[in-house]
N, C-alpha and C positions, 0 to 999 in steps of 0.2 A: 456337447454341453455348452450352453451360452457363456460367453466371457463377460457379460454385463454384471458389474459388481454393485452399481448404484442406479436405481431407476426412480425418477421423479416424475409424477403425473399430476397435471392440473393443480399445482400447489399454489395456495393463496393464503395470505395472512391479513386479517382485518384488525386495526387498532382503533380504540376510541381516543379522540383528541382531548387534551386538557385535564384528564383525570386518570388515576390508576384504577384498573378494573373496568367493568362494563358500566358502572355508574349507579344504577339503582337496582333494587330487588325486583321491580317490575320487569326491567330489561332481562335480568337473569332468568326469571320464570318464563318469559316469552321465548327466549332462546332454548331453554330446556324443553318446553312443550313442542317447539318446532322440531328439535332433535329427536324426541321420542316418536313423533309421527313421520320421521324420515324426510322432513321438509327443509328447505333452505333457511339459513339464518335470516330472520325477518329484517335485520338491520343492514344486511349485505347490499341490497340494491341501492341504498342511499349513500353508500360509501364513495368518496371521491378519490381520484388519482393522487398519489403521494407527490405532489408538486410543491416543493418547499416555498417557492417565491409567490405562489398564488394565495389569495385570501381564502380561508376556510369557509366552505359553503355547506358543510355537513359536520356532524359530530364524529364521523367515522372516516377513516382513510385506509386505502389498501396499500400496505407496505410491499406486498407481492400479489400478483394477479395472474392466475392460470399459467404457471411456469412448468414446463415439461422438458426433460432431457434425459439421456442415458450416458453413463460413463463406463467404459470398458476397463477390465482389469489391466493394471500397469500403465494407464494413462496419467499424464500430468495435465490438468485442465486449469488454465488461468481464467480468472473472473475479473473483469474490468468494468468501470463505470464511474460516474460522478458520485460525490457524497450524496447519500439519500436515495441511491438508485435501487437499493434492496439487497446488496451483496451480503452484508453482515446478517441481515434477517434470514436470508437463504441458508447461510452456513449454520446459524443457530437452530433452524428447523431440522437440517440434516443431522446435526449433532444431538438432537433431542433435548436441547436446552429449553425450548419452548415448543408448543404444539401448533400445528397448522389449523387454520379456520376451515379450509376445505382441501381436498387432494390427498395424495399418498406418497410415501417415501419407502422404498424397499432397498435394503442394503445387505450384502453378504459379508460377514466378517466383522472384526473389531474396528471401531472408529475412535480415533484420538484427535482432539481439536485444540488449537491454540488460537483463541479468538480475541482475548483481551489480556492486559497485563494481570498475571496471577490467576488466569482461568484454571480451575481444577485444583488450585492450591489452598489448603486450609491454613489460614494465617497464624493460628496458634500452634501448629505442628511444625516440627523441624524439617529441614530439607530432606534428611534421611527418611523420616516418617512419611513425608509426602510422596517420595519416590515409590516406596512400597505400597502406599495407599493407591496411587494411580495405577500401578501395575496390577494390583488386585482387582480394581474396577475394570481393567481391560481383560481380566480372566487369566492372568499369568500366575503360575505357582511361585512360591517364595524363592525356590532355588533358581528359577529362570531370572527373576528380578535381581537376585544377588550376583548372577553371572554378568549382568549389564551394569551393575552399580558403579564400578570404578570408571567405566567409560563415560557414564552420565556425569559424574562429579568432575572428571577432567575436562569434559566439553563445557560444562557450565562455569568452570573456573571458580568454584565456591567451596573448595576443600576446607578452608579455614572456618567456614560458617556452616558446615554440614550438620552440626547439632544445635544450630540457632533457629529460633522460630522465624518462619518466612515473613511475618509481618515486619520484621526488622530489616529486610532486604530492600535495596533500592529497586525502582521499577525495572531498570536494566538487568539487575541480577535475577529478578523474578522471571523476566522473559527468557534469560539464558537457561535457567533451570527448567522452566516449562517447556521450552523447545527441545532441550536435551531429553527430557522424559518422553515427550511425544515421539521424537525421532528414533531413539534407541530402543524403546520397548516394542517397536516394529508392529504397529497395527496394520490391518489390511488397507484401511483408508485413513490418510493423514490430511487434516484440514488446517490450513495456515492462513490467518488473516494478516492485516497490515502491521501486526505487532512487531515484526522484525525491524521496522523503522525506529523503534524505541532504543534499540541497542546501539553500541558504538560501532565504528567502522570495522574493527577487528572481528567483532561478533557477527556482523552482517556477512562478512567474507566467509567466515567459518560456516554459518548457517546455510548460505547459498551453495557452498561446496558440499555440505552434507546432503542437501536436496538433490544435487547432481549425482551423488553416490547412490541415493535411494532410487533415482531415475534409472540408473544403470542396472539395477536388479529387477528381475522379472517378478511380477505379481504385486508390486507396491503401487498404490493409487494415491494421487495427491490432488487436492483442490487448493489452489493457490490464489489468494487475493492480494493485489498490490497496486499502488499508484505509480510504481517504478516500472514503466512500460518496457524498459530495456531488459529487465529480468524476466518479464512475461515472455518477451520474444526469444530470450536465450533459453529458458527452462522448459517452455511449453510448446508442444506441437499444435495444440488446440486451445481456443479461448472462447469465452462467452461474454458478450457485451450486454450489460444490464442498463435499462433506462426506465425510470418511473415504475419500477416494480415488475417489469416485463423483460423478456429476452428480445433484444433488438437484432442480435446477430450471433450465430454459432458457427464457427468454422476454423480454418487454419489461423494460428496465432498471429502471423504476419499480416494477414488480411484484416483481422479484427482490430489489431492495434492501429493499423493505418486508417481504418474507418473511424475509430474513436478519436484519433488525433485530428482528422479532418472535421469531425463533428464539433470539436471544442477549440479549433484553431483560433477563432476570432474572440474567444472569451478572455484570453490573456493577451496583454499588449504592453503599453508604455507604463502603466501605473498599477501597483498593487497596494492595498491598504489592509491592515489587520482589522478584524471585526471586533466583537466584544469579548473575545477570549481573554481570560485573566493572564497577567504577566507574573509568573512565579519564578522565573529565571531569565537570564539574558535572552531577549527576543527581538524580532524584527517588527517594527511598527509600520513602516512604509518602505517601498522600493520603487524606483522609477528609472526609466531610461531618459536621462536629462537632455535638455537643449534640442528636443525634437518635437514636431507636431504630428508626426506619423511614425509607423514602425517599418517603413520601407527604406532600405539602405542599399548601397552599391558596394561592390568589391573595393576595398581600400578605404572606405569611410571610417572615421573614428567612432567610438562608442563610449559614452560616459554613463556610469551607473551611480546613483546616489541612494544610499540605504540608511534609513533612520532606525537606530537601535536604542533599546531601553533595558535597564537592569534594576530589579528591586533592591539590589545591594551593590557595593563597590566590587568591580570585577575586571580583570584583564582578559580580553578576548581577541580572537583572530577571525578574519573573514575569508571565506573561500567562495569563488564563483565557478560554477560548472556549466559549460556550454554543451548543449545536446542538439543532435541533428533531428531531422523530421521523423526518424524512427525511434527517437528518444534514446539513442546510444550516446553516452558521454564521449565527447571528442577532445575537449580541452578542459583542464583544471587550472584555475588561477588562485593559488593560496597566498595569504599573507603569512602570519604566524612567526614564531620565534626564529625559525631557521632563516627566514627572509628579512628579519629585523623590522617587521611591521605588525606589532601588537598594539592594541588600543585600550586605554584605561577608561572604564565607564564609572561614573560616579552614581551613587544610589539615587534612583528615581529622576535622573537627569538625561533627557534624550540627547543623543549625539549622532551627527550625520557623517557617515563614512563614504568616501568618494573613490571610485576606481575608473581610470581612463585607459581604454585600449586605443593606441594611436591609429592603427589601421587594421581593418578586419580582412584577413586573407581567405575569405570564404567563397565557395561556389554558390551559384544560384540555388535557392531553396529556403525552407522554413527552419528557424532555430528557436530554441527556448533556453532560459537561464534558470539554474538552481542557485539558491543563496543558502550558505551554511555558516553558522556561528559556532565557534569552538572555544573551549578553555585552553589554557597553556599546556595542559597535559594531554590534549587531543580529544577530550570528552565533548561530544556534540551537544550544544545547548538547543539548537533549532536547525532544522533542515527543511526548507521550503522548495518543493520540486516544481519546476517549470512555471514559475509565477510571472515571468515576463517573456515576451516573445517578439521576434522581428523577422523580417524577410529580406533576403538578398535578392534584388530584382535584376541586377545586371552584373556580369562577371568581368574579370580581366579580359581584354580583347584577345590576348594570346590564347585564352582558354574557351573561346566561344564554341558552343556545342558540347562542352564537357559537363553539362549539368548533372549533379548528383541525383541519382534515383535509388530507391531501395532495391529494385530489381537489377540494377547495373551499377554496382558499387565501384566507381572510379575514384572515390575519395571526395571529400568536400573542403579540404584545405589546399590552397594553392601556395606553394613555396617557390620563390625564385631560385633557380639553379643554373649552373653553367656546365655545358658538356664540351669535351674536346678529345681528340685522338692524341694519345701520347706516344704511340709507336706505330 
């Protein structure tokens, strides 16, 4: 018997730009008549590739184009790619939230998806009611759901609010509840998008541990989308790289992550600026590696970061810098915060520049990226920007010549001075 639990064949999704729906009754009738005669969508040939930076040349764009792959039972498959690559569209099609333009999806067993904050949750129903509703949608009996109920509530950490309408939950609480429902009701296929990044550090740790537990059981299949490439490498044996709505690479997770990093290595460098996203809580407006004209450094060089932050209201915050290696593994965390006596007062709607200086980088030759995190005094994450700045160490400590860090030969990427002696 085949172990294939999910089969995707020639999957495509065409969207009309600028308007909701197909636009006109004439378009709808043309499409319907083509469908009745078994012909191709008449507007499909004029659709352009979903390249966000390019000027629109057509009213139509392909969010996905001829995507095909199989997933075996028990696999955890990571899906990576830049924003707009088609990852979320693919998951929505597999979850049957929207229908494909062309192609087919065949799945065996129940599918539970956690794609956006509050997905699958009725806002006017309580947490208790939503748990039973989601279980019923997955085909579970009332008694089965009741047996999992306490575990779900404990994991979600919302026992006080179990009989409160979900619309009164914070975004983090909704994600906790949604993930707990999806994970503990044990569907055959679990789909998890980037929503885990909304939760706090404690929840992310619990969620990743739960995914690892699911991975250890036979028969559970997970599709996992994340921009945190370290978790992709850690959790998944296989990964799919999406680009412009198509599969660019499908293979071992380590190879796919390495290819993705190489592809986008030059996109991040000395300066990052916020786009037009609204600022509804303490946020990063700009970050830069200061006092440099390039991002090529040597072992022992200093590194100065300047981060411009803004809050719509008065707020005390702390900053954390996370240094990642070329495989996106976090190797150093530099927090400020109350424990270190370095919290910063932000005035309402007044930008403030925070500066951090590392006197000497003890790093081996290789590529590195920086995360920037803003937190409140209680540890709640206001904003976490992953790998928004990058630099390269081009030459190492002479004593370490030839010990360049590589993914295949992990000899470490931090050089620490040490003295050795024989004492007996």
